[in-house]
N, C-alpha and C positions, 0 to 999 in steps of 0.2 A: 037738546042737552048743551048748555055751556061748559067750554073747557077751561077747567081751572088751572091758574099758572101763579107762579112767584117769582120776581124780578129780584135779584139779590146782586148787591154789592160786595165785592170779595176782594179783601185788601191782603196780599201775598208777598211775602219776602223770604229770601233765600239767602243763608248765611254760610260761607266757607265750602260752597258747592257750585263752582263757574259753571260745570256742565250738566246742572240739575235739569232735569226734564218733567215738568210738573203736569201731573194728571188730576182731572177733577173728578169726582164721583157723587151723585146725589141720591138720596133716597127719603122715603116716609116709612114710618112705622105706625100702625094704629096703634093707641094706647091700649094697655092692658094686654090682651093676647093678640098676635098677628105676625103674620110674616112681612119682613121688610121689602117694602116695592120700590126697584129701581125706577129714576126718573133720569131722560135723557136731557142734560143740561146744554145749551147753546151761548158760547159767548158772544154776546152783541157788539160790545166794544171794550177796549182796554187801553190803559195809557201808563207810562211810568211817571211816579211822584217820588223824587230823591232816590231812595233805596227801595221801594215798594211798587210793586204792579198794583193796578187796581182795577178789577174786572166787573163789568156789569154783565150778569148772566141771566138768561131767561130759562125756567125750569117749567114746562109744562106739564101738568099732572094727567094721567089716565083717568078713566071713570073711576070716581071714589064714592062711598057711601059717606054722608054727613057724620061727622065726628071730630074726635080730638086725634093729632098725627104728630109724631117727633119727625121734623124735618131736619135732615143732616148734610151736611157739605163735606167733604174729605179731599184734603189736596195731598197727593202723594208724591214724592220724587221716584221717577220708575228706576234710576239708577242705584240709589242706596237704599230705598225702602222706606225713608223717613217720611212720616206723614202727621198732618195735623188736621183737627177736625173740630167743627162748630156745630151744635143744633139748638133748635128752637123749638118750642110746641106751638103749633097752630091748630086753629079749628076750622072746619070746612061746614058751611050751612046749606 
């Protein structure tokens, strides 16, 4: 079996929080019914562009059944609890 993975570019900006500690979490949820499946992301590279951090993240998936999934990335400040998220629908074949 081949291992599926997603490579993602994440742009992150923090305002009015000089001591922010950003933590990323990634998950997949099968369409329709199904439990959220955690994914362990790895930050491959990152650089500062103006006021934003741009990160290149690798997200290897566990062995999954073909189908449609919601792919979600959440960025959370561990100090304040503030968070932002983005999600996309993906299809595994």
